[in-house]
N, C-alpha and C positions, 0 to 999 in steps of 0.2 A: 528788226532793224537795229541800228546802232547810232549813237550820237558821238561825234568827235568834238573835242575842244582842246585848246592849247593851255598849257601850264607853263608859266614863266618861273624859272628857278635860277638861283645864283650858283655857278659852278666854276671850275677852273678853265673852262674853254668856252668859246662863244663870242658873240658880238658885244662890243663895249657900248655902254649908254653914255649919255651926256655927262654924268657925274663920275665916269671912269669905272663903274662897277661892271662886272661881266654878267651876261645873261645868256641862257641856253633855252631854246624853245623845244619842248618835247610834246609829242602827240600821245594822248591817253585814250584808249578805246573804252567806251562806256556802253553797257547794255541799256537800251531804252525800252521801258515797259509801257505799252500803249493803253492799258486798262487801269482803272482806279485801284489804288492800294488801300487796304484797310489796315488800321493800326496794328493789329495782331500779326500782320504779315512781315513787319520789319522791327517791331518792338519785342525785346526779350520778355517783357512783362511790365506791369505798372504797379505803383505803390503810392499811396497818399501819405505824405510826411508833413506833420504839423511842425512848423518852426517855432521853438519855444525860447523866450527870454524875457527878463524884466529890464534888460539893458537897452538904452536908446540906440546904441550902436547896431543893434540887430533889427531895427526898423527898416522895412523894405517898401520903397515907393513903387518900383517897377523892376521885374526880373528881366534883365537884358541878356544874360547868359547864365546857364547852369552848368557847372562842372562837377564831375564825380570822380573821387579817387581816394583810396586808403581809408575807407569807411568815413569819408567826409563828403559833404555837399557844400559847394562854393557857389554863392549867389552874387553875380555882378549887377550892381544897380548904379547906372550912370547918373540918375537924378539925385541920389544922395551921395554920389561920388565915392563909392567904396566897393570893396569886395568883402563878403562876409563868409565865415566858415561855420558850419553846423556839423555835429556828429551824426552817426547813423540813426539816432533816435530823434533828431531834430533839435537837440540842445545847442544853443549858441556857444561857440568856442572863442571867436575873436573876429575882428575886422581890421581893415587897413585905415580906418578913420584916424587913429593917432598919428599917421604919417602924412595927413593933409597939412599943407602949409608951404612955407618958402625956405625951409632950412636945407642943409646938405643931404639929409636922408628923408626928404619929403617930396610930395607931388602936389600939383594943383588940380589935375583932372585925370581920371582913369579912362582908358579907352577899351581895353580888352584884357583877357587873361587866358592862360593855358596851364595845364598840369603835366608834369613829368612824373608819372607814377613810379618809374624805375628809380630815379634819383630822389623821389619824394620831395619835389620842389614845385612851387607855384610861381609862375612868371606873370607879372602884371605890367602891361604896356601903358605908359602914361605920356601925355603931352603937357607942355607947360610945366616943366621942361620935358623934352623928348628923352625917355629913358625906359629901361626895363628894370623893374624891381623884383628881386628874387627872394621869395619867402619860403619858410618851411611849411609843413602841412598844418601848423597851428597859426599861420600868418604872423610869424616873428621874422623880421627882416634879416636876411643873410647878407645881401649885397645889392647895391644900386649901380647899374651900368648906364652911363650917359650916352646918348646917341645924337646924331646931327640930322635925323630925318624922322618922319612920321609914318607909321604903318596903320593901315585900316583895320587889320585883324591879325592875330597871331594864333599859331597852333603848334602842338608838340607831338612827336611820334616816339618819344622816349629815347631818341637818338639825336635828333636835331630840333631846334626851334625855328619855325618858319614864320615869315611875315608877308602879308600882302601889302604892297606899297604902290601908291599911285605913280605912274610913269611921269617923269618931268622932262622928257626929251620930245622933240617934235618930229621924229622919224616915222 
């Protein structure tokens, strides 16, 4: 059998939403597997990595998201309000903790993160204020882009940065 679901994307054609952005509805065909999958059927492998640091910025309360790219492991921890970078051996590199605050290049709360492996950039979506902060792979800030809306999650396919945004129209 198969399962169909709708994907809402912004494009240059389609129906306008309440905030005047354009939306296109595409149908994506997904193969549905009716039996239980075991980890080895969809994982390339597994590895235990001990995260190492004497630095308090490397303390993890809860892993909300794990991102991998360019021999780096990025751990998003919303409880401690930061993204942390570790190298391929688990050694702490840096975190976004120095950017917490209320200044022009800072944030109050992290929501999600995505990696562009081709451009070697890490995108961190924040609210309060709504923005995307763009870091290099060592979590040094390149640029901050202010936004006027909130996204639930972000993802990157090395060509575009995508965001899932709650609809605010009543259609």
